[in-house]
C-alpha positions as CSV (number, residue, x, y, z in Angstrom):
1,M,0.0,0.0,0.0
2,R,1.1,3.6,0.4
3,R,2.0,6.2,3.1
4,A,0.4,5.2,6.6
5,A,-0.6,1.8,5.1
6,A,3.1,0.9,4.9
7,L,3.3,0.7,8.7
8,F,2.1,-2.8,9.0
9,F,3.2,-4.7,5.9
10,A,4.9,-8.0,6.6
11,V,5.4,-11.6,5.5
12,F,2.8,-14.0,6.9
13,A,2.7,-17.8,6.6
14,A,-0.8,-18.9,7.5
15,T,-2.9,-22.0,7.2
16,T,-5.6,-22.1,4.5
17,A,-7.9,-24.2,6.6
18,G,-11.5,-23.0,6.4
19,M,-11.0,-20.7,3.5
20,A,-14.0,-21.0,1.1
21,A,-13.5,-24.7,0.3
22,D,-14.9,-24.7,-3.2
23,Q,-13.2,-21.4,-4.3
24,G,-10.0,-21.1,-2.4
25,N,-8.9,-24.7,-1.7
26,H,-5.3,-24.7,-2.8
27,M,-5.6,-28.3,-3.9
28,K,-7.9,-27.0,-6.7
29,D,-5.5,-24.2,-7.7
30,P,-3.5,-25.2,-10.7
31,Y,-1.1,-22.3,-10.2
32,I,-0.3,-22.8,-6.6
33,W,3.3,-23.5,-7.7
34,L,3.8,-19.9,-8.7
35,E,3.5,-19.0,-5.0
36,D,7.1,-20.2,-4.6
37,V,8.5,-16.7,-5.1
38,H,12.1,-17.7,-5.7
39,G,11.6,-21.2,-6.9
40,Q,13.4,-22.3,-10.1
41,K,10.3,-23.3,-12.0
42,P,8.3,-20.1,-11.2
43,L,11.3,-17.9,-12.1
44,A,11.8,-19.8,-15.4
45,W,8.1,-19.0,-16.1
46,V,8.7,-15.3,-15.2
47,K,11.7,-15.1,-17.5
48,E,9.7,-16.5,-20.4
49,Q,6.9,-14.0,-19.9
50,N,9.4,-11.1,-19.5
51,V,11.1,-11.9,-22.8
52,K,7.7,-12.0,-24.5
53,S,6.4,-8.8,-23.0
54,L,9.5,-6.7,-23.2
55,G,10.1,-7.9,-26.8
56,L,6.6,-6.7,-27.8
57,L,6.5,-3.4,-26.0
58,K,10.1,-2.3,-26.5
59,A,9.7,-2.9,-30.2
60,D,7.3,0.1,-30.3
61,P,9.3,3.1,-31.5
62,D,7.6,5.3,-28.8
63,Y,9.1,3.1,-26.0
64,Q,12.6,4.5,-26.2
65,K,11.2,8.1,-26.5
66,N,9.1,7.6,-23.4
67,Y,12.0,5.9,-21.5
68,D,14.4,8.7,-22.4
69,F,12.0,11.5,-21.4
70,I,11.1,9.9,-18.1
71,L,14.7,9.1,-17.2
72,K,15.7,12.7,-18.1
73,V,13.1,14.1,-15.8
74,L,13.9,11.7,-13.0
75,D,17.6,12.4,-13.2
76,A,17.3,16.2,-13.8
77,K,19.5,18.3,-11.6
78,D,16.9,21.0,-11.2
79,R,14.5,18.8,-9.2
80,I,13.5,20.0,-5.8
81,P,15.7,18.2,-3.2
82,Y,13.0,17.6,-0.6
83,G,14.4,16.9,2.8
84,G,13.7,16.6,6.5
85,V,14.7,19.4,8.8
86,D,16.4,18.4,12.1
87,H,18.1,20.9,14.4
88,G,20.0,23.2,12.0
89,F,20.2,20.8,9.1
90,V,18.1,19.6,6.2
91,Y,18.7,15.9,5.3
92,N,18.1,14.7,1.8
93,Y,18.3,11.4,-0.2
94,W,19.2,12.1,-3.8
95,Q,19.4,9.9,-6.9
96,D,20.6,10.9,-10.4
97,Q,22.4,9.6,-13.4
98,E,25.8,9.6,-11.6
99,H,24.3,8.2,-8.4
100,P,21.6,5.7,-9.3
101,K,21.5,4.1,-5.9
102,G,21.7,7.5,-4.3
103,L,23.4,9.9,-1.9
104,W,22.4,10.5,1.7
105,R,23.4,14.1,2.4
106,R,22.7,17.2,4.4
107,T,23.1,21.0,4.4
108,T,22.4,23.8,6.7
109,I,19.0,25.5,6.7
110,A,20.5,28.7,5.4
111,E,22.4,27.0,2.7
112,Y,19.3,25.0,1.7
113,A,17.5,28.2,0.8
114,K,20.0,28.9,-1.9
115,A,19.3,27.9,-5.5
116,E,22.3,25.6,-5.5
117,P,23.1,24.5,-2.0
118,Q,26.4,23.0,-1.0
119,W,25.8,19.5,0.3
120,E,27.7,17.4,2.7
121,V,27.6,13.8,1.5
122,L,27.2,11.4,4.4
123,I,26.7,8.1,2.5
124,D,27.4,7.3,-1.1
125,L,25.1,4.3,-1.5
126,D,26.6,3.3,-4.9
127,K,30.1,3.2,-3.4
128,L,28.9,1.3,-0.4
129,A,27.1,-1.3,-2.5
130,A,30.1,-1.7,-4.7
131,D,32.6,-2.0,-1.7
132,E,30.4,-4.4,0.2
133,K,29.2,-6.3,-2.9
134,E,25.5,-5.9,-1.8
135,N,22.5,-4.7,-3.8
136,W,21.7,-2.0,-1.2
137,V,18.6,0.1,-1.5
138,W,18.0,3.1,0.8
139,K,15.2,2.7,3.3
140,G,15.7,5.8,5.5
141,S,17.4,7.0,8.6
142,A,16.8,8.5,12.1
143,C,19.3,10.5,14.1
144,S,19.8,11.1,17.8
145,P,18.9,14.5,19.4
146,S,22.6,15.3,19.7
147,Q,23.2,14.8,15.9
148,K,26.1,12.6,16.7
149,R,24.8,9.3,15.3
150,C,22.0,7.9,13.2
151,L,20.4,4.6,12.5
152,V,20.4,3.7,8.8
153,N,18.1,1.2,7.2
154,L,19.4,-0.7,4.1
155,S,17.4,-3.2,2.1
156,R,18.8,-5.9,-0.2
157,G,16.9,-5.3,-3.5
158,G,14.2,-3.0,-2.2
159,G,12.1,-5.3,0.0
160,D,10.7,-4.2,3.4
161,A,13.2,-6.4,5.4
162,V,16.2,-4.2,6.3
163,V,19.6,-4.3,7.8
164,V,20.0,-1.7,10.5
165,R,23.4,-0.1,11.1
166,E,24.6,2.8,13.3
167,F,26.3,5.7,11.5
168,D,28.6,8.3,13.0
169,L,27.9,11.7,11.5
170,G,31.3,13.1,12.6
171,T,33.5,10.5,11.0
172,K,31.0,9.6,8.3
173,S,31.5,5.9,8.9
174,F,29.5,3.1,10.4
175,V,30.1,2.5,14.1
176,K,32.2,-0.5,14.9
177,D,30.3,-2.6,17.5
178,G,27.5,0.0,17.4
179,F,23.8,-0.7,17.4
180,A,23.1,-3.1,14.5
181,L,20.4,-5.6,13.5
182,K,20.5,-8.4,11.0
183,E,18.1,-8.5,8.1
184,A,14.5,-8.6,9.3
185,K,11.4,-6.5,9.4
186,S,12.6,-4.6,12.4
187,D,11.5,-1.5,14.1
188,V,14.1,0.6,16.0
189,T,14.2,4.1,17.3
190,L,16.9,6.1,19.2
191,V,15.9,7.3,22.7
192,D,19.2,9.1,23.1
193,D,22.8,8.7,22.0
194,D,23.2,5.5,24.0
195,T,19.8,3.9,24.1
196,V,17.4,2.4,21.6
197,L,13.9,0.9,21.7
198,F,13.6,-1.9,19.2
199,G,11.8,-4.9,18.0
200,T,13.1,-7.5,15.6
201,D,13.1,-11.2,14.8
202,F,14.5,-12.7,18.0
203,G,13.6,-16.2,16.9
204,A,10.6,-18.5,17.3
205,G,7.6,-16.7,18.8
206,S,9.0,-13.2,18.6
207,M,7.0,-12.1,15.6
208,T,3.3,-11.6,15.2
209,S,1.3,-13.8,12.8
210,S,1.6,-10.8,10.4
211,G,5.4,-11.1,10.5
212,Y,6.2,-7.9,12.5
213,P,7.9,-7.7,15.9
214,R,5.8,-8.8,18.8
215,I,8.2,-7.7,21.5
216,V,9.8,-4.3,22.2
217,K,13.1,-4.2,24.1
218,M,15.4,-1.5,25.4
219,W,19.0,-1.8,24.4
220,H,21.8,0.2,26.0
221,R,25.2,0.9,24.4
222,G,27.8,-1.6,25.3
223,E,25.5,-4.5,26.4
224,A,24.9,-7.6,24.4
225,I,21.6,-7.6,22.4
226,D,20.6,-10.7,24.4
227,A,20.7,-8.6,27.5
228,A,18.3,-6.0,26.2
229,A,15.3,-5.8,28.6
230,T,11.8,-6.5,27.4
231,Q,9.5,-3.5,27.8
232,L,6.2,-4.8,26.3
233,E,5.0,-8.0,24.6
234,G,2.0,-8.1,22.3
235,K,0.0,-11.1,21.1
236,D,0.5,-13.4,18.2
237,G,-2.6,-12.1,16.5
238,D,-1.5,-8.4,16.7
239,V,-0.2,-6.7,13.6
240,S,2.9,-5.3,15.4
241,V,4.3,-3.9,18.5
242,A,6.7,-0.9,17.9
243,A,8.2,2.0,19.7
244,T,8.4,5.7,18.8
245,V,10.0,8.7,20.5
246,L,8.0,11.9,20.3
247,R,10.1,15.1,20.6
248,N,9.2,18.7,21.1
249,G,12.3,20.8,21.7
250,A,14.1,19.3,24.7
251,D,11.0,17.4,25.8
252,T,11.1,13.7,24.9
253,L,8.3,11.2,25.2
254,P,8.8,7.5,24.4
255,V,5.7,5.6,23.4
256,I,5.1,2.0,22.6
257,V,2.3,1.2,20.1
258,R,0.6,-2.1,20.1
259,G,-1.2,-2.5,16.8
260,T,-4.0,-4.8,17.5
261,S,-5.3,-4.4,13.9
262,F,-4.4,-2.3,10.9
263,F,-6.6,0.5,12.2
264,E,-6.6,0.0,15.9
265,A,-3.8,0.4,18.5
266,E,-3.1,0.7,22.2
267,Y,-0.6,3.4,23.2
268,Y,1.7,2.9,26.2
269,L,3.7,5.4,28.3
270,A,6.6,4.5,30.6
271,A,6.1,4.5,34.4
272,A,8.9,5.3,36.9
273,N,9.6,1.6,37.5
274,Q,10.2,0.9,33.8
275,T,6.8,-0.6,33.3
276,W,4.4,0.7,30.7
277,W,0.7,1.7,31.1
278,K,-2.0,2.2,28.5
279,I,-3.3,5.7,27.6
280,P,-7.1,5.7,28.1
281,V,-8.2,6.4,24.5
282,P,-10.3,4.4,22.1
283,L,-8.5,1.7,20.1
284,S,-9.5,3.5,16.9
285,A,-7.8,6.8,17.9
286,Q,-4.6,7.6,16.0
287,L,-1.6,9.2,17.7
288,Q,-0.6,12.3,15.7
289,G,2.1,14.0,17.8
290,Y,3.3,15.6,21.0
291,F,3.4,19.4,21.6
292,K,4.1,21.4,24.7
293,G,3.1,18.6,27.0
294,Q,0.0,17.7,25.0
295,L,-0.6,14.5,23.2
296,L,-2.5,14.9,19.9
297,F,-4.9,12.2,18.5
298,S,-7.3,12.1,15.6
299,L,-10.5,10.1,16.0
300,R,-11.6,7.4,13.5
301,E,-14.9,6.9,15.4
302,D,-17.3,9.1,17.3
303,W,-16.2,9.2,21.0
304,T,-17.7,10.6,24.2
305,P,-14.9,10.8,26.8
306,P,-15.8,10.4,30.4
307,G,-17.6,13.5,31.6
308,G,-17.2,15.2,28.3
309,A,-19.2,16.0,25.2
310,K,-19.4,13.8,22.1
311,L,-16.6,14.2,19.6
312,G,-17.2,13.3,16.0
313,K,-15.0,11.0,13.9
314,G,-12.3,12.9,12.1
315,T,-11.8,15.4,15.0
316,L,-8.3,16.4,16.0
317,I,-7.9,16.6,19.8
318,S,-5.3,17.1,22.4
319,F,-4.9,16.5,26.2
320,A,-2.1,17.0,28.7
321,V,0.3,14.2,29.7
322,D,0.8,15.8,33.1
323,G,-1.9,14.2,35.3
324,L,-2.8,11.5,32.8
325,Q,-3.3,8.1,34.4
326,P,-4.5,4.7,33.1
327,D,-8.0,5.4,34.6
328,H,-8.0,9.2,34.4
329,L,-8.0,11.3,31.2
330,T,-7.0,15.0,31.4
331,P,-9.3,17.6,29.9
332,I,-9.7,17.4,26.1
333,S,-9.2,20.3,23.7
334,V,-10.3,20.4,20.1
335,L,-8.0,21.7,17.4
336,Y,-10.0,20.9,14.3
337,T,-13.5,19.5,13.5
338,P,-14.0,18.6,9.8
339,G,-17.2,19.2,7.9
340,P,-18.9,16.6,5.8
341,R,-16.7,17.1,2.8
342,A,-13.4,17.7,4.7
343,S,-10.8,15.6,6.4
344,V,-7.5,15.8,8.2
345,E,-4.9,14.6,5.8
346,S,-1.7,14.8,8.0
347,V,-0.4,16.4,11.2
348,A,3.1,17.5,12.0
349,T,4.4,19.1,15.2
350,G,7.2,21.6,15.3
351,R,8.8,23.2,18.3
352,D,6.5,26.2,18.2
353,A,3.4,25.1,16.3
354,V,1.2,22.2,15.2
355,Y,0.6,22.1,11.4
356,V,-2.4,20.3,10.0
357,A,-2.9,19.6,6.3
358,V,-6.7,19.5,5.5
359,L,-8.7,18.5,2.5
360,N,-11.8,20.4,1.5
361,N,-13.6,18.6,-1.3
362,V,-10.2,17.1,-2.2
363,I,-8.5,20.5,-2.3
364,G,-5.7,21.0,0.1
365,E,-4.8,23.7,2.7
366,V,-2.5,23.9,5.7
367,H,-3.5,25.3,9.1
368,A,-1.1,26.3,11.9
369,Y,-2.2,25.9,15.5
370,R,-0.6,27.4,18.6
371,L,-1.3,26.8,22.3
372,A,-1.6,29.8,24.6
373,N,-3.1,30.0,28.0
374,G,-4.5,26.5,27.6
375,A,-6.4,27.2,24.4
376,W,-5.6,26.5,20.8
377,A,-5.7,29.2,18.2
378,G,-5.4,28.4,14.5
379,K,-5.0,30.1,11.1
380,T,-5.0,29.0,7.5
381,L,-1.6,29.6,5.9
382,P,-1.5,31.6,2.7
383,L,-0.7,29.0,0.1
384,P,-2.0,28.7,-3.5
385,A,-5.5,27.2,-3.9
386,G,-6.9,24.5,-6.3
387,G,-4.4,21.8,-5.7
388,S,-2.5,19.8,-3.0
389,A,-1.0,21.7,-0.1
390,N,1.2,19.6,2.1
391,I,3.6,19.6,5.1
392,V,7.1,18.5,4.0
393,S,8.9,18.8,7.3
394,T,8.8,20.5,10.6
395,N,11.7,21.1,13.1
396,D,11.3,19.6,16.5
397,Y,14.1,21.9,17.7
398,G,13.3,25.2,15.9
399,S,10.5,27.3,14.4
400,E,11.2,26.2,10.8
401,V,8.6,24.4,8.6
402,Y,8.7,23.4,4.9
403,L,5.5,23.2,2.9
404,S,4.6,22.4,-0.6
405,F,2.0,23.0,-3.3
406,Q,1.2,21.3,-6.6
407,S,-1.7,20.7,-8.9
408,F,-2.2,18.8,-12.1
409,L,-1.0,21.8,-14.1
410,K,1.3,23.6,-11.6
411,A,4.7,22.1,-10.9
412,P,5.6,21.5,-7.3
413,T,6.7,24.5,-5.3
414,L,8.5,24.4,-1.9
415,Y,7.8,27.0,0.7
416,F,9.7,28.0,3.8
417,D,8.1,29.4,6.9
418,D,10.3,30.6,9.8
419,G,7.4,30.4,12.2
420,K,5.7,33.7,11.3
421,D,2.9,32.0,9.3
422,A,4.1,33.7,6.1
423,P,5.4,30.9,3.8
424,K,7.8,32.1,1.1
425,E,8.6,30.2,-2.1
426,I,12.2,29.1,-2.0
427,K,12.3,26.4,-4.7
428,A,10.1,25.5,-7.7
429,L,10.3,22.7,-10.2
430,P,10.5,24.0,-13.8
431,A,7.6,23.0,-16.0
432,R,8.1,19.6,-17.6
433,F,5.3,20.1,-20.2
434,D,3.3,23.0,-21.7
435,A,0.2,23.3,-19.6
436,A,-1.1,26.4,-21.4
437,G,-3.4,24.4,-23.6
438,M,-4.7,22.1,-20.8
439,E,-7.4,22.3,-18.2
440,T,-8.6,20.4,-15.1
441,V,-12.2,19.9,-14.2
442,Q,-13.8,18.3,-11.2
443,Y,-16.9,16.2,-11.9
444,E,-19.1,13.9,-9.9
445,A,-20.4,10.5,-10.8
446,T,-23.4,8.8,-9.2
447,S,-22.6,5.3,-7.8
448,T,-25.0,2.4,-7.6
449,D,-26.4,3.4,-4.2
450,G,-26.8,7.1,-5.2
451,T,-23.6,8.4,-3.5
452,K,-21.8,11.2,-5.4
453,I,-18.2,10.3,-6.3
454,P,-15.9,13.1,-7.2
455,Y,-13.2,12.8,-9.8
456,F,-10.7,15.1,-11.6
457,V,-10.2,15.3,-15.4
458,M,-7.0,16.6,-16.9
459,R,-7.3,17.2,-20.7
460,P,-6.5,19.5,-23.6
461,K,-8.7,22.6,-23.7
462,A,-9.3,22.2,-27.5
463,L,-10.3,18.6,-27.3
464,K,-13.3,17.8,-29.5
465,G,-15.1,14.5,-28.9
466,P,-14.0,11.3,-27.0
467,A,-10.3,10.7,-26.6
468,P,-8.1,7.9,-25.2
469,T,-8.3,8.1,-21.4
470,I,-6.5,6.7,-18.5
471,L,-8.5,6.4,-15.2
472,N,-6.6,5.9,-12.0
473,G,-7.8,5.0,-8.6
474,Y,-7.0,3.4,-5.2
475,G,-9.9,3.3,-2.8
476,G,-8.5,1.8,0.4
477,F,-6.7,2.2,3.7
478,E,-8.0,5.7,4.2
479,I,-5.5,7.0,1.6
480,S,-6.6,10.1,-0.3
481,E,-5.9,10.6,-4.0
482,T,-5.2,14.3,-4.5
483,P,-4.1,16.5,-7.4
484,F,-0.5,16.0,-8.4
485,Y,1.9,17.2,-11.0
486,S,3.1,14.4,-13.4
487,A,5.5,15.1,-16.2
488,N,4.7,11.6,-17.5
489,F,1.0,12.1,-17.9
490,G,1.4,15.8,-18.9
491,K,3.9,15.2,-21.6
492,L,3.4,11.6,-22.7
493,W,-0.4,11.4,-22.5
494,V,-2.4,14.7,-22.2
495,G,0.3,16.5,-24.3
496,R,-0.4,14.0,-27.1
497,G,-4.2,14.5,-27.0
498,G,-5.2,12.0,-24.3
499,V,-7.2,12.5,-21.0
500,Y,-6.1,11.6,-17.5
501,V,-8.6,11.0,-14.7
502,L,-8.2,10.6,-11.0
503,A,-11.1,9.1,-9.0
504,N,-11.9,9.8,-5.4
505,I,-13.8,6.6,-4.6
506,R,-14.9,5.3,-1.2
507,G,-12.3,3.4,0.8
508,G,-10.0,6.4,0.6
509,G,-9.6,9.2,3.1
510,E,-10.8,12.1,1.0
511,F,-13.8,12.8,3.2
512,G,-12.4,11.4,6.4
513,P,-12.9,8.1,8.3
514,A,-16.5,7.7,7.2
515,W,-15.5,7.7,3.5
516,H,-13.0,4.9,4.3
517,E,-15.4,2.9,6.4
518,A,-18.1,2.9,3.8
519,A,-16.1,0.4,1.7
520,L,-14.6,-1.8,4.5
521,K,-15.0,-5.6,4.5
522,E,-18.5,-6.6,3.5
523,N,-19.0,-3.2,1.9
524,R,-15.9,-3.5,-0.4
525,Q,-18.1,-3.8,-3.4
526,K,-18.9,-0.1,-3.0
527,A,-15.4,0.9,-4.0
528,F,-15.6,-1.2,-7.2
529,D,-19.1,0.2,-7.9
530,D,-17.8,3.8,-7.4
531,F,-14.9,3.2,-9.9
532,A,-17.2,1.6,-12.4
533,A,-19.6,4.6,-12.0
534,V,-16.8,7.0,-12.8
535,A,-15.9,5.0,-15.9
536,A,-19.5,5.0,-17.0
537,D,-19.8,8.7,-16.3
538,L,-16.8,9.4,-18.5
539,I,-18.4,7.6,-21.3
540,A,-21.8,9.3,-20.8
541,R,-20.1,12.7,-20.9
542,K,-18.5,11.7,-24.1
543,I,-15.0,12.3,-22.6
544,T,-14.1,8.9,-23.9
545,T,-15.6,5.6,-25.1
546,A,-15.3,2.1,-23.7
547,K,-12.8,1.1,-26.3
548,Q,-10.7,4.2,-25.5
549,L,-10.8,3.9,-21.7
550,G,-7.9,2.3,-19.8
551,I,-7.6,1.9,-16.0
552,V,-4.5,1.7,-13.9
553,G,-3.9,0.9,-10.2
554,G,-1.2,-0.5,-7.9
555,S,-1.4,-2.6,-4.8
556,N,-4.9,-2.2,-3.4
557,G,-5.4,-0.2,-6.6
558,G,-4.4,-3.4,-8.5
559,L,-7.2,-5.2,-6.7
560,L,-9.5,-2.4,-7.7
561,V,-8.7,-2.5,-11.4
562,S,-8.6,-6.3,-11.7
563,T,-12.0,-6.5,-10.0
564,V,-13.6,-3.9,-12.1
565,M,-12.1,-5.6,-15.2
566,T,-13.8,-8.9,-14.2
567,Q,-17.1,-7.2,-13.3
568,H,-17.4,-4.5,-16.0
569,P,-15.3,-5.5,-19.0
570,E,-17.8,-3.8,-21.3
571,L,-16.6,-0.4,-19.9
572,L,-12.9,-0.9,-20.7
573,G,-10.4,-0.9,-23.5
574,A,-7.3,-1.8,-21.5
575,V,-5.9,-2.5,-18.0
576,V,-2.5,-2.0,-16.4
577,C,-2.4,-3.8,-13.0
578,Q,0.6,-3.1,-10.9
579,V,1.9,-5.0,-7.8
580,P,-1.7,-6.1,-7.1
581,L,-3.7,-8.2,-4.6
582,I,-5.9,-10.5,-6.7
583,D,-6.4,-13.9,-5.0
584,M,-8.4,-12.6,-2.1
585,I,-9.4,-16.0,-0.9
586,R,-5.8,-16.8,-0.1
587,Y,-4.4,-13.3,0.5
588,T,-3.9,-13.7,4.2
589,G,-1.4,-16.5,3.4
590,I,0.5,-14.5,0.8
591,G,3.0,-11.8,1.8
592,A,1.8,-9.4,4.3
593,G,-1.9,-10.3,3.8
594,A,-2.7,-11.0,7.5
595,S,-2.0,-7.3,8.2
596,W,-5.0,-6.3,6.1
597,I,-7.8,-8.3,7.7
598,A,-9.2,-5.1,9.2
599,E,-9.6,-3.8,5.6
600,Y,-10.9,-6.8,3.7
601,G,-12.0,-9.3,6.3
602,D,-10.7,-12.7,7.1
603,P,-11.5,-15.4,4.5
604,A,-11.0,-18.0,7.2
605,D,-14.4,-16.8,8.5
606,P,-17.1,-18.4,6.3
607,K,-19.2,-15.1,6.3
608,A,-16.2,-13.1,5.1
609,A,-15.2,-15.8,2.6
610,E,-18.7,-15.5,1.1
611,Y,-18.5,-11.8,0.4
612,I,-14.9,-11.9,-0.6
613,G,-15.5,-14.8,-2.9
614,K,-18.1,-12.8,-4.8
615,Y,-15.5,-10.2,-6.0
616,S,-12.1,-11.9,-5.7
617,P,-10.7,-11.5,-9.3
618,Y,-8.8,-14.8,-9.3
619,Q,-11.9,-16.8,-8.5
620,N,-14.2,-14.8,-10.8
621,V,-12.3,-14.5,-14.0
622,A,-14.0,-16.7,-16.6
623,K,-13.1,-18.4,-19.9
624,D,-16.4,-17.6,-21.5
625,K,-16.2,-13.8,-21.0
626,T,-14.4,-11.2,-23.1
627,Y,-12.0,-9.0,-21.2
628,P,-10.0,-6.0,-22.2
629,P,-6.3,-6.7,-22.8
630,V,-4.4,-6.5,-19.5
631,F,-0.7,-5.9,-18.6
632,F,0.4,-7.1,-15.2
633,V,3.5,-5.5,-13.6
634,T,5.2,-6.8,-10.4
635,A,8.5,-7.4,-8.7
636,T,10.3,-10.5,-7.4
637,S,11.6,-8.5,-4.4
638,D,8.2,-7.3,-3.3
639,D,7.9,-8.9,0.1
640,R,4.8,-6.9,1.0
641,V,2.1,-8.0,-1.5
642,T,4.6,-10.3,-3.4
643,P,4.5,-11.1,-7.1
644,V,2.3,-14.1,-6.4
645,H,-1.1,-12.5,-7.1
646,A,0.0,-11.1,-10.5
647,R,1.7,-14.3,-11.5
648,K,-1.3,-16.5,-10.8
649,M,-3.9,-14.2,-12.4
650,A,-1.8,-13.8,-15.5
651,A,-1.3,-17.6,-15.8
652,R,-5.0,-18.3,-15.3
653,M,-6.1,-15.7,-17.9
654,M,-3.5,-16.9,-20.4
655,E,-4.9,-20.5,-19.9
656,Q,-8.4,-19.2,-20.6
657,G,-7.2,-17.5,-23.8
658,H,-7.4,-13.9,-22.8
659,E,-5.0,-11.2,-24.1
660,V,-2.4,-10.8,-21.3
661,L,1.1,-9.5,-20.9
662,F,3.2,-10.0,-17.7
663,Y,6.4,-8.3,-16.6
664,E,8.2,-9.0,-13.3
665,N,11.1,-6.8,-12.3
666,T,13.8,-8.3,-10.0
667,D,14.4,-5.3,-7.8
668,G,12.3,-2.5,-6.3
669,G,10.2,-4.2,-3.7
670,H,6.6,-3.0,-3.6
671,A,7.5,0.0,-5.8
672,A,8.6,-2.4,-8.6
673,A,11.5,-0.1,-9.2
674,A,14.7,0.5,-7.2
675,D,16.2,3.3,-9.2
676,H,15.4,5.8,-11.9
677,K,16.2,3.5,-14.8
678,Q,13.8,0.9,-13.5
679,S,11.1,3.5,-12.9
680,A,11.6,4.9,-16.5
681,E,11.3,1.3,-17.8
682,L,8.1,0.6,-15.9
683,W,6.3,3.8,-17.0
684,G,7.8,3.7,-20.5
685,L,6.2,0.3,-20.9
686,T,2.9,1.4,-19.4
687,F,2.5,4.4,-21.7
688,V,3.4,2.4,-24.8
689,Y,0.8,-0.3,-23.8
690,F,-2.0,2.2,-23.2
691,A,-1.2,4.1,-26.4
692,E,-1.3,0.9,-28.5
693,K,-4.5,-0.5,-26.9
694,L,-6.4,2.8,-26.6
695,G,-5.4,4.3,-30.0
696,L,-3.4,7.3,-28.9
697,K,-1.6,8.7,-31.9
């Protein structure tokens, strides 16, 4: 999945007992052998399909043009070097032609404001990979408050499992005998220079059934890892147990999060005797930060706290840590209450203010809140309208905040605010396509149950009549699809006379928790109905025709497009299905599937198996139906969703005689691309495929 959804992805090995006997029994699945991700026979099949697909698509003369353009944009030196601000530095991870694996680097806040900052390179990942003969892929870092040392996460090939190593910022070298963890789906955070809270694979029984750490330990410098003291243990059926350290200036607050499901968690604070006690908030409440002694939570469900008034779902609240007890909640304050077409998109705390990114009818804005005399006061920051306004980074140790704005036609712009609530533009991406002759329009489609589903259309102003159209969607995990600037779609599709559409279907977070909950579990069909309604509305408005309409989606979006393909093939001209979930009867036993039971339901439950079985694409694709041509894209190194779903669906559809292409990259993990060349290849293939199938000239 994407963004917050990535928190709980893990490998899960589960029994298939009880899973829809006639639809999901693996003994009746002729393609069960493709679930052996690294097996010799499956990889030979993958190689055969790759040769076929790449041969066909790369023979198109537009492929190389697409590839060259995309790679040039990805490697361009004039990109905005987005970074995270920490103390007086801005940290950035950068990839380009000379550094395909990337550089981890930093510069000062003052230097960063310049057009061409001078960077201090901390790690050259290409050199490190060559020296150590490892296929390292960068997976992030976290530094101690003193800025002496950092924990660095490195993946072999781009999967979610990482090797953790401690890095000395002064010597720019890894710390000998420092904090280090072997390859695993670990979770680790620095409490101070000499202490970490962490969870990892300690051996049998230490991981949840979802494949994440079940135990959090505290590890002090100089002691053996086996001597690290256990702080909290979860249950086997939990998604994960992980620690975080909230910082606000010199104030530090360690928290342990026990994820009981994908959308529910218990939060624990440390007592004086090194035990941990649970904060008395609903399981569905989501921790958003810590500011001037106040904990911030957003509510996924309505809640009436003891002795207080009812708080609606989506509300952002705070309460003081001082005086908080397991059976006593301190007085609650409200920062923001969304309206029916609004939602809190993200929250970030700085030293001096809390910043809240909000969506109003899928258009973004950023609010700044300050606490004075026990009351919150907020204001909307002066950023452009009509697109996506986001928080890039806040400084826990200073007043600085970086914000961004972009839309379908306006290239991303980076703003700097020194705490005076007056953002100033400091960097802007040069235009990658001519937007003068283009327009964006927001329409609404009516879904099966009468719900209005908004969607954005990006198209040439002078367009007359139906045109080749790509419809994109996601519809899951409370993730919002917002306006974004894409050189690929602008230059290679709309710039050539095509139309791009982004749908805001239920299951996402565009209108808050209720929009997401409307398509959970037994209501999943609503997300598919919404997407089909947008497709039908595009045809009814004569924006496109069924033969000219292509759909694309990845991960949960891959489930979306493969389901709509099986349910409404008459609406579609082509499908690109990326790193998808597809066999939903067996999904809990594939990759990180067990983590997502709260989203889809558990097929081991007969009731859930019944409603899942009605839409699961793998079980519902039929030989006697005519489907649009479909192109599956996945990656061997994806240890989150894994390539299994795409492999099996492609093989089944080929057997049934449908028009199918399949491509599986080796690297890249769930992104299916580990560097710019692989990204350029993936999207170069995608645009050629759509152009050929939908008739874009």
